[in-house]
C-alpha positions in Angstrom: 16.4 7.2 -1.6 13.1 8.9 -1.8 11.9 11.0 1.1 8.8 12.7 2.2 5.2 11.3 1.9 3.4 9.4 -0.9 1.3 12.1 -2.6 -2.5 11.6 -2.8 -2.2 12.2 -6.6 -0.9 8.7 -6.8 -4.6 7.8 -7.2 -4.6 9.5 -10.7 -2.1 7.1 -12.2 -4.9 4.9 -13.6 -2.6 2.8 -15.8 -0.3 1.8 -13.0 -0.2 -1.9 -12.5 2.6 -2.2 -9.8 3.9 0.4 -7.5 7.4 -0.2 -6.2 8.4 2.3 -3.4 10.4 -0.2 -1.3 13.6 0.7 0.6 13.3 4.4 0.8 12.7 6.9 3.5 9.0 7.6 3.0 7.1 9.0 5.9 3.4 9.7 6.7 0.5 7.5 6.1 -0.5 5.4 3.0 -2.8 7.5 1.0 -6.4 6.2 0.7 -6.3 7.2 -3.0 -4.2 4.0 -3.7 -7.6 2.3 -3.5 -8.6 4.0 -6.7 -6.0 2.1 -8.7 -6.2 -1.3 -10.3 -2.9 -2.6 -8.9 -1.5 -6.1 -9.0 1.4 -5.2 -6.8 1.9 -2.7 -4.0 5.4 -2.7 -2.5 5.9 -0.2 0.4 8.2 -2.2 2.6 11.3 -0.8 4.4 10.1 2.8 4.8 8.9 4.8 7.8 5.3 4.9 7.0 2.9 5.3 9.9 -0.8 5.1 10.7 -3.1 2.3 9.9 -3.5 0.3 6.6 -6.3 2.0 4.6 -9.4 -0.1 4.2 -9.5 1.1 0.6 -6.7 -1.3 -0.3 -9.4 -3.9 -0.1 -10.9 -2.5 -3.3 -7.9 -3.6 -5.3 -9.5 -6.7 -6.6 -6.5 -7.7 -8.8 -4.0 -7.3 -6.0 -1.6 -10.3 -5.7 1.4 -8.8 -3.9 1.2 -6.5 -0.8 4.4 -5.8 1.0 4.1 -3.5 4.0 6.7 -4.9 6.3 9.4 -2.8 8.1 7.3 0.3 8.6 5.7 1.8 11.7 2.1 1.0 10.8 -0.4 0.5 13.6 -3.9 -0.8 14.1 -5.4 -4.0 12.8 -5.2 -5.5 9.3 -8.5 -4.4 7.5 -11.0 -7.2 7.1 -11.5 -6.0 3.5 -8.2 -7.6 2.6 -9.8 -11.0 3.3 -11.9 -10.7 0.3 -8.8 -10.5 -2.1 -8.7 -14.0 -3.3 -5.3 -13.9 -4.9 -3.5 -11.9 -2.3 -0.2 -12.9 -0.8 0.7 -10.3 1.8 3.5 -9.7 4.1 3.0 -7.5 7.2 5.4 -6.7 10.0 
């Protein structure tokens, strides 16, 4: 079980294709630096993340899987996600 927040340095992991951080005790917001990556999969479900979904996730042009359910996220789903043609997302 990982605890704490997702560090902004995650944006430096340039070769990362999938980020699995599901089923932990992560808190805080989703760092905008995730938008710097070239991810196909972003799995942050079943944590305690809060705040809004960063619009920068809409820059992930190769994103296919986005799992954000079972968190305390607030706000609206960014319109930028609508431009991701292959995205299959789950929000809750």
